[in-house]
C-alpha positions in Angstrom: 22.5 15.9 16.2 19.6 17.0 17.8 19.5 14.3 20.8 15.9 12.9 19.8 16.7 12.4 15.7 15.4 9.6 14.2 16.7 8.7 10.7 14.1 6.8 8.4 16.1 4.8 5.5 13.8 4.1 3.0 14.2 3.6 -1.6 12.3 6.4 -2.4 10.3 9.2 -0.8 10.8 11.5 -3.4 11.9 10.7 -7.0 15.7 10.1 -7.8 16.1 13.9 -8.4 14.3 14.9 -5.4 12.3 17.2 -7.2 8.6 15.3 -6.9 7.2 13.0 -4.1 6.8 9.8 -5.1 2.9 7.8 -5.1 2.1 4.5 -3.5 1.5 2.8 -0.7 4.9 2.7 1.0 4.9 6.5 0.5 2.0 7.3 2.0 2.9 5.2 5.2 5.7 7.0 5.6 4.5 10.2 5.3 2.1 9.3 7.8 4.5 7.8 10.2 6.6 11.1 9.6 4.0 12.9 11.1 3.8 10.7 14.1 6.9 11.3 15.3 6.8 14.6 15.2 3.8 14.5 17.4 5.4 12.3 20.0 8.5 14.8 19.7 11.2 13.1 18.0 12.7 14.8 14.9 12.7 12.6 12.0 14.7 12.7 8.7 14.7 10.6 5.5 17.4 8.8 3.7 16.7 7.9 0.3 18.2 7.0 -2.8 19.4 9.6 -5.2 20.7 9.9 -8.8 23.1 12.8 -7.7 23.5 13.6 -3.6 21.2 16.5 -2.7 19.1 17.8 0.1 15.8 19.2 0.2 13.0 20.4 2.8 9.4 18.7 2.2 7.0 19.6 5.1 9.0 20.4 7.7 11.0 17.3 6.7 15.1 17.5 5.7 15.3 14.5 3.1 18.5 13.6 2.0 19.3 11.4 -1.6 22.8 9.6 -2.1 23.8 9.4 -5.2 25.9 6.7 -4.7 22.7 4.4 -5.6 22.9 4.6 -8.9 26.0 2.7 -8.7 26.1 0.3 -5.7 22.6 0.2 -3.2 24.6 -1.5 -0.8 27.6 1.2 -1.1 24.6 3.9 -0.6 23.3 2.0 2.5 27.0 2.2 4.1 27.1 6.1 3.4 23.8 6.6 4.7 24.5 4.9 8.1 28.1 6.7 8.2 25.5 9.9 8.5 22.8 8.4 10.8 23.0 7.3 14.7 19.6 5.9 15.4 17.9 4.8 12.6 14.6 3.5 11.3 14.2 1.1 8.2 10.7 1.8 6.6 11.1 -1.3 4.4 12.9 -4.2 4.3 16.5 -3.8 2.1 16.2 -6.1 -0.5 20.3 -6.1 -0.9 22.8 -8.0 1.4 23.1 -5.2 4.4 24.0 -4.8 8.0 21.2 -3.5 10.2 21.9 -1.3 12.9 21.3 -3.0 16.5 18.6 -1.6 18.3 16.1 -0.8 15.2 13.0 -1.2 13.4 12.6 -2.6 10.0 9.3 -2.5 8.6 8.1 -5.2 5.8 5.4 -4.0 3.8 4.0 -7.8 2.8 5.5 -10.6 0.7 7.1 -9.4 -2.0 8.3 -12.9 -3.9 4.7 -14.9 -4.2 6.0 -14.5 -8.2 7.8 -16.7 -10.7 9.7 -13.5 -11.3 11.5 -13.9 -7.6 13.8 -16.8 -6.4 12.3 -17.4 -2.7 15.3 -18.8 -1.3 17.4 -15.5 -1.8 14.4 -13.7 -0.8 14.0 -15.5 2.4 17.6 -14.9 3.2 17.1 -11.4 3.2 14.2 -11.8 5.6 16.6 -13.6 7.9 19.1 -10.6 8.1 16.4 -8.1 8.7 15.4 -10.7 11.6 18.4 -11.7 12.8 20.1 -8.1 13.1 16.8 -5.4 14.2 15.4 -5.7 17.4 11.7 -6.0 15.9 10.3 -6.1 12.1 6.6 -4.5 11.9 4.4 -5.5 9.2 1.6 -4.4 7.5 -0.2 -8.1 7.8 -0.7 -11.5 8.8 0.4 -13.7 5.4 4.2 -11.9 6.1 4.1 -13.6 9.9 2.6 -16.8 8.6 5.6 -17.3 6.2 8.1 -16.0 8.6 7.0 -18.5 11.1 6.5 -21.5 8.3 9.9 -20.7 7.3 12.2 -19.5 9.8 10.3 -20.4 13.3 13.0 -19.4 15.2 12.9 -16.0 14.2 9.2 -15.1 14.0 8.8 -13.5 17.3 10.6 -10.9 16.6 7.5 -9.6 14.1 4.8 -7.4 15.0 1.9 -7.2 12.9 0.2 -3.4 12.8 -2.0 -4.1 9.7 -2.3 -0.3 7.3 -5.4 2.0 7.9 -7.6 4.3 6.8 -8.7 8.2 7.9 -12.6 7.1 8.4 -13.2 10.9 8.9 -11.9 11.8 5.2 -13.1 8.2 3.7 -16.4 8.0 4.9 -19.7 7.2 2.5 -21.0 10.6 1.2 -25.1 9.6 1.2 -26.9 6.6 3.1 -25.8 3.3 1.3 -29.5 2.0 -0.2 -29.9 0.0 -3.1 -29.3 1.1 -6.4 -31.0 -1.0 -9.2 -29.3 -1.4 -12.3 -28.6 1.0 -14.5 -25.7 3.1 -14.1 -22.7 1.3 -12.7 -19.3 2.6 -12.4 -16.2 0.1 -11.5 -13.2 1.3 -10.5 -9.4 0.4 -10.0 -7.8 2.8 -7.8 -4.0 1.5 -8.4 -0.9 1.6 -9.1 0.5 1.0 -13.2 2.0 -2.0 -12.1 2.0 -5.6 -13.3 1.8 -6.9 -9.9 -1.4 -4.7 -9.4 -3.3 -6.5 -11.6 -4.0 -3.6 -14.5 -4.0 -6.3 -17.1 -6.8 -8.5 -15.3 -8.8 -5.8 -14.4 -8.9 -4.2 -18.1 -9.4 -7.5 -19.9 -12.4 -8.4 -17.9 -13.6 -5.0 -17.2 -13.6 -4.4 -21.4 -15.8 -7.5 -21.2 -18.5 -6.5 -18.8 -19.0 -3.6 -20.8 -19.4 -5.2 -23.8 -22.5 -6.6 -22.1 -23.4 -4.3 -20.4 -24.3 -0.6 -21.6 -24.9 1.1 -18.4 -21.5 0.0 -16.8 -17.8 2.1 -17.0 -15.2 1.7 -15.9 -12.9 4.3 -14.0 -8.7 3.9 -13.5 -7.4 6.0 -10.7 -4.2 5.2 -11.8 -0.9 7.3 -11.0 2.0 8.5 -13.2 5.0 7.5 -11.6 6.2 6.0 -14.8 4.8 8.0 -17.7 5.3 5.1 -20.7 3.4 2.7 -18.4 0.3 5.4 -18.8 1.1 6.1 -22.8 1.1 2.3 -23.0 -2.6 1.9 -21.2 -3.9 4.8 -22.9 -3.1 3.6 -26.5 -4.6 0.1 -25.4 -7.7 1.7 -24.1 -8.3 3.9 -27.2 -7.9 1.2 -29.3 -10.9 -0.7 -28.2 -14.6 -0.1 -29.4 -15.6 0.8 -25.5 -12.9 3.8 -25.1 -15.6 6.3 -24.5 -17.3 4.3 -20.9 -13.6 4.0 -20.1 -12.3 6.9 -17.9 -8.6 7.5 -16.6 -7.4 9.8 -14.2 -4.2 10.5 -11.9 -5.4 12.0 -8.5 -4.2 13.4 -5.8 -4.8 11.9 -2.6 -7.1 15.0 -1.5 -8.9 14.3 -4.7 -9.7 10.3 -3.8 -12.5 10.5 -1.3 -14.7 12.1 -4.0 -13.3 9.2 -6.8 -14.3 6.7 -4.3 -17.8 8.2 -3.9 -18.7 7.9 -7.3 -17.7 4.2 -7.5 -20.4 2.0 -7.5 -17.9 -1.2 -7.0 -14.0 -1.5 -6.7 -11.8 -3.9 -8.1 -8.1 -4.5 -6.3 -6.9 -7.2 -8.6 -3.7 -7.6 -7.1 -1.6 -11.0 -8.2 1.6 -11.1 -6.5 2.8 -8.7 -3.3 0.1 -7.6 -1.5 -0.5 -6.7 2.1 -3.2 -4.6 3.7 -3.4 -2.7 0.7 -4.4 1.1 1.3 -6.7 1.5 -1.5 -8.8 -1.4 -0.6 -9.0 0.0 3.1 -10.4 3.1 1.8 -12.7 1.8 -0.6 -13.8 0.0 2.5 -14.1 3.3 4.1 -16.0 5.3 2.0 -18.9 1.9 2.1 -17.8 0.8 -1.9 -18.9 -3.3 -3.0 -15.3 -4.6 -3.1 -13.6 -7.2 -5.2 -10.4 -8.6 -4.4 -8.5 -11.7 -5.2 -7.0 -13.6 -2.7 -3.2 -12.2 -2.4 -1.1 -11.2 0.4 -2.5 -9.3 3.3 -6.1 -8.5 1.3 -7.5 -11.6 3.1 -7.1 -10.3 6.1 -9.4 -7.3 5.3 -12.3 -9.3 3.2 -14.2 -11.9 5.0 -15.5 -13.4 1.3 -19.4 -12.9 1.1 -19.5 -10.6 3.9 -17.9 -7.4 3.2 -16.4 -8.3 -0.3 -16.0 -11.0 -2.4 -12.7 -12.4 -2.7 -11.5 -14.6 -6.0 -8.6 -15.8 -7.8 -6.3 -13.8 -9.5 -7.9 -14.8 -13.2 -10.0 -13.0 -15.6 -13.0 -15.9 -15.5 -13.3 -15.5 -12.1 -13.4 -11.6 -11.7 -15.7 -11.5 -14.9 -18.2 -14.1 -13.0 -18.0 -11.7 -9.4 -18.6 -8.2 -11.3 -21.3 -10.5 -13.1 -23.0 -11.2 -10.0 -22.6 -7.9 -8.3 -24.5 -6.3 -11.1 -26.9 -8.7 -11.0 -27.7 -8.2 -7.2 -28.1 -5.0 -6.3 -29.1 -5.7 -2.3 -25.7 -8.0 -2.5 -23.6 -4.9 -3.0 -25.8 -2.9 -0.2 -25.0 -5.7 2.3 -21.3 -6.2 1.4 -21.1 -2.0 1.3 -22.8 -1.6 4.8 -20.1 -4.2 6.2 -17.4 -2.8 4.4 -17.8 0.5 6.1 -18.3 -1.4 9.6 -15.1 -3.9 9.1 -13.1 -0.6 8.1 -13.8 1.1 11.5 -11.5 -1.7 12.9 -8.4 0.0 11.0 -8.5 3.2 12.0 -6.0 5.9 11.6 -5.9 6.5 15.8 -5.8 2.9 16.3 -2.7 2.3 13.7 -0.9 5.2 15.6 -1.5 3.7 19.1 0.2 1.0 18.0 3.1 2.2 16.5 3.5 4.7 19.5 3.9 1.4 21.6 6.3 -0.2 19.1 8.6 3.4 19.0 8.7 3.5 23.5 9.9 0.2 23.3 12.8 0.6 20.4 13.4 3.8 21.3 12.9 4.7 24.8 15.6 8.0 24.8 13.8 9.2 22.0 10.6 10.3 24.1 9.3 11.2 27.4 7.9 8.1 29.7 4.3 7.6 29.9 2.8 7.0 33.2 
């Protein structure tokens, strides 16, 4: 066993069969974290759910799937713990478990802010992470504030490291200027998940498209669950506005160009949101943003300064889009300020904050800094 090995435990970096990467914010986060660990001279590996036992190497990282997860997640975690020494939990485990001491656990935001979840049970899940791990790192202040209000004696163990945007990769492709009327593209760059507000976006967006002939909708979505794509495409094809609704699934490398074609970006989350990568990358790209007042989005957007904040409500989204379409000068000001604020969420700053945490929690894995 390598003396500087650190095992990452997470739900799924690859699909359950290990054949392809999973697309999403958590997965993006972990790939960047793995790269940072390697930069620090640490040897990371990944342990995740599997439909059977398998092992693969991707980008120089050994990834192992555990088939026991099909039967019981708790049993799979026990098996993983038996194969690991120093552990880093890339996500809070949504099941009763015993975390290894002197470890880091990442919270990617409050996920139980919906009527679908039992808040008592989920607070118990957070309690076990806070009691047993050395540090819980949250990507937003919403999680910290909820824990401070409900588990005040444990909240001191939380560190906040917001998500990031690569400012060299995501940036305005041309000088930001007033764009009067005419053609406007409204982008939804999100996973197809009920919590990400696809229904809210389509219902409001189609109302806007019907009223404004120059407006187009663009859905940049994942294909993690092809059945979801089929349902969305069938719905779009049933509308009279289908020719002005573009759908596509893009690689991460394609996304800077996707943002460059957008005038307005909508992040219409209805629950379970942190400091959204989509929001940060749209900000860095100099887009005009409309976001909902959910989770960590309010850590990124100041209403009326670098975007508009609304309730997760169809009529409010329609009103915000109407306001932006009618006011090109407002769009320009918001987009300029969005890029400026994004500079406080750089990838380099995120790395710097994480290096500090890793040195504090796993001092034997890294050389001391003098």
